[in-house]
Each structure stands twice: as C-alpha cells, then as structure tokens.
C-alpha positions as CSV (number, residue, x, y, z in Angstrom):
1,Y,-22.7,-0.4,1.9
2,Y,-20.2,0.1,-1.0
3,R,-21.7,1.7,-4.1
4,G,-25.2,0.7,-3.1
5,K,-24.3,-3.0,-2.2
6,T,-24.2,-4.5,1.2
7,V,-20.6,-5.2,2.4
8,E,-20.8,-8.9,3.3
9,G,-19.5,-9.9,6.7
10,A,-19.1,-6.3,7.9
11,T,-20.1,-5.3,11.4
12,A,-22.1,-2.0,11.1
13,S,-21.5,-0.9,14.6
14,S,-17.7,-0.8,14.2
15,F,-17.5,-0.1,10.4
16,T,-15.2,2.8,9.4
17,V,-14.4,4.1,6.0
18,L,-10.6,4.8,5.7
19,G,-10.6,6.3,2.3
20,E,-9.3,5.3,-1.2
21,D,-11.8,2.4,-1.3
22,Y,-10.5,0.9,2.0
23,A,-12.7,0.3,5.0
24,K,-12.6,-1.8,8.2
25,D,-14.6,-3.0,11.1
26,A,-13.3,-4.3,14.4
27,F,-12.2,-7.7,12.9
28,R,-12.0,-7.4,9.1
29,V,-10.6,-5.1,6.4
30,F,-12.3,-4.4,3.0
31,Y,-11.3,-3.0,-0.3
32,K,-14.1,-1.9,-2.7
33,G,-16.6,-3.8,-0.5
34,Q,-14.6,-7.1,-0.6
35,K,-12.9,-8.6,2.4
36,I,-9.1,-8.6,2.2
37,E,-7.7,-11.9,3.5
38,E,-4.8,-12.1,5.9
39,T,-5.3,-8.6,7.5
40,T,-5.2,-7.5,11.1
41,A,-7.9,-4.8,11.4
42,S,-6.7,-3.4,14.7
43,S,-3.3,-2.3,13.2
44,F,-4.5,-1.6,9.6
45,T,-3.8,1.9,8.4
46,L,-4.1,3.7,5.1
47,L,-0.8,5.2,3.9
48,G,-2.1,6.9,0.7
49,E,-1.8,6.5,-3.0
50,G,-3.4,3.1,-2.9
51,Y,-1.0,1.7,-0.3
52,A,-2.1,0.4,3.2
53,K,-0.5,-1.8,5.8
54,D,-1.1,-3.7,9.0
55,A,1.5,-4.8,11.5
56,F,2.7,-7.6,9.3
57,R,1.7,-7.0,5.6
58,V,1.6,-4.3,3.0
59,F,-1.2,-3.9,0.4
60,Y,-1.6,-1.9,-2.8
61,K,-5.2,-1.4,-4.0
62,G,-6.4,-4.2,-1.8
63,K,-3.8,-6.8,-2.9
64,K,-1.0,-8.0,-0.7
65,I,2.5,-7.0,-1.8
66,E,4.8,-10.0,-1.4
67,G,8.2,-9.7,0.2
68,T,7.7,-6.4,2.1
69,T,8.7,-5.5,5.6
70,A,5.7,-3.7,7.0
71,S,7.5,-2.2,10.0
72,S,9.8,-0.2,7.7
73,F,7.4,0.4,4.8
74,T,6.9,4.1,4.0
75,L,5.2,6.0,1.2
76,L,7.6,8.2,-0.7
77,G,5.0,9.9,-3.0
78,D,4.2,9.9,-6.7
79,R,3.2,6.2,-6.3
80,Y,6.6,5.2,-5.0
81,A,7.1,3.4,-1.7
82,K,9.9,1.5,0.0
83,D,10.9,-0.7,3.0
84,S,14.4,-1.1,4.3
85,F,15.4,-3.3,1.4
86,R,13.2,-2.8,-1.6
87,V,11.5,0.0,-3.6
88,F,8.1,-0.2,-5.2
89,Y,6.1,1.7,-7.8
90,K,2.3,1.1,-7.9
91,G,2.8,-1.9,-5.7
92,Q,5.4,-3.6,-8.0
93,K,9.0,-4.1,-6.9
94,I,11.5,-2.1,-8.9
95,E,14.3,-4.6,-9.6
96,G,17.8,-3.4,-8.8
97,A,16.7,-0.2,-7.0
98,T,18.6,0.6,-3.8
99,A,16.2,1.5,-1.0
100,S,18.7,3.2,1.3
101,N,19.3,6.1,-1.0
102,F,16.2,6.1,-3.3
103,V,14.7,9.6,-3.7
104,I,11.8,11.0,-5.6
105,L,12.7,13.8,-8.0
106,D,9.6,15.2,-9.8
107,N,6.9,14.3,-12.4
108,G,7.4,10.5,-12.1
109,Y,11.2,10.6,-11.9
110,A,13.2,9.1,-9.1
111,K,16.8,8.0,-8.5
112,D,19.1,6.0,-6.4
113,A,23.0,6.0,-6.2
114,F,23.2,4.0,-9.5
115,N,20.2,4.6,-11.7
116,T,17.4,7.0,-12.6
117,Y,13.8,5.8,-12.9
118,Y,10.7,7.1,-14.6
119,K,7.4,5.8,-13.3
120,G,9.1,2.8,-11.8
121,R,11.2,1.9,-14.8
122,K,15.0,2.3,-15.1
123,I,16.0,4.7,-17.9
C-alpha cells in the first residue's frame, strides 16, 4: 500500500520500502505507488535527495534523467549530483558546468573551474 491505496503489480512477499517515496519488489520499482518503467529492480538503489539509480539509468523523483552515465553517477549533496561528464541540480542538467572539478560550497552555492552556481543556475 502507498498512502492507503494498493500498489498495482507489486509482489507483497518481496516488497521493500527504500525511502523518499521509492519502493521495489523482486521485479519492479515504484515511486509514490506507481511503477517506474525501464528499471532493473535487482540493481536499483536509493542515492538520496530524490535521486536513485539502477545499473543502467538514473532517476530523480521517479523520472528518468536522460543522458546520464549510471556507473559514475554520484550524489554531491544540496540537490546537486554528477556523472563523469555532466552536473545536475534537482535532476536537471546544468549547462556548461564542468563535472571533473565541480564542488559544493554551502547554502545552495557550488562552483567549477570557470563559474559559480546558486541552486543550479550560473551567477
């Protein structure tokens, strides 16, 4: 059940709540009680701050983030995340950000070698 409603298609015997509205059973992954398409339940893990991934794809609040490399995807904190090539804020790619030297500062601020960002926007 999710908020009093049956989770359609879930197998009760293997159902596990992961946190942050994510759950899975042996074969499927769910967000807020709805099945997430194109997921591999066996490798699906919650990263935190709305982010999750399986062996091949990355998700933010249950939606697939296009153009990510799951194997190198890491949560940085303060809603920022990155893979080997790109940086994201709340699941959205930050255009022009350099992943190799991107660091979180404090209170929503972050920087790379060329720019400073506030809550995912270049300032």
